[in-house]
C-alpha positions in Angstrom: -5.1 4.2 -25.3 -3.2 5.6 -22.4 -0.4 8.1 -22.7 3.1 7.5 -21.4 2.4 9.9 -18.6 -0.7 8.0 -17.6 1.3 4.7 -17.7 3.9 6.2 -15.4 1.1 7.2 -12.9 -0.3 3.7 -13.0 3.2 2.2 -12.4 3.8 4.5 -9.4 0.4 3.4 -8.0 1.3 -0.3 -8.6 4.6 0.4 -6.6 2.6 1.9 -3.7 0.1 -1.0 -3.8 3.0 -3.5 -3.7 4.4 -1.7 -0.6 1.0 -1.8 1.0 0.6 -5.5 0.1 3.8 -6.5 1.9 3.0 -4.4 4.9 -0.6 -5.6 5.3 -1.4 -8.0 8.0 -5.1 -8.6 7.3 -5.5 -11.3 4.7 -8.8 -10.0 3.3 -7.3 -6.6 2.6 -4.1 -8.1 1.3 -6.1 -10.1 -1.2 -8.0 -7.0 -2.3 -4.7 -5.1 -2.8 -3.4 -8.1 -4.8 -6.4 -7.9 -7.1 -5.9 -4.2 -7.6 -2.2 -4.9 -8.6 -3.3 -7.5 -11.1 -6.0 -5.2 -12.6 -3.6 -2.3 -13.1 -0.8 -4.6 -14.4 -3.2 -6.1 -17.0 -4.4 -2.7 -18.0 -0.9 -1.4 -18.6 0.2 -4.6 -20.4 -2.8 -4.6 -22.7 -2.2 -0.9 -23.6 1.5 -1.5 -24.2 0.8 -4.5 -26.5 -1.8 -2.6 -28.5 0.5 0.3 -29.2 
């Protein structure tokens, strides 16, 4: 279980990753960033549902 503070940190990181995703010109790196966004989103979603 993650705290609200930890969830806020993850959400800020997702925001930064989204910015990086749209600025990225290299497809391979862009795909990796997209996977990171999905992973963090799933983590937060599963934690919020379980609470």
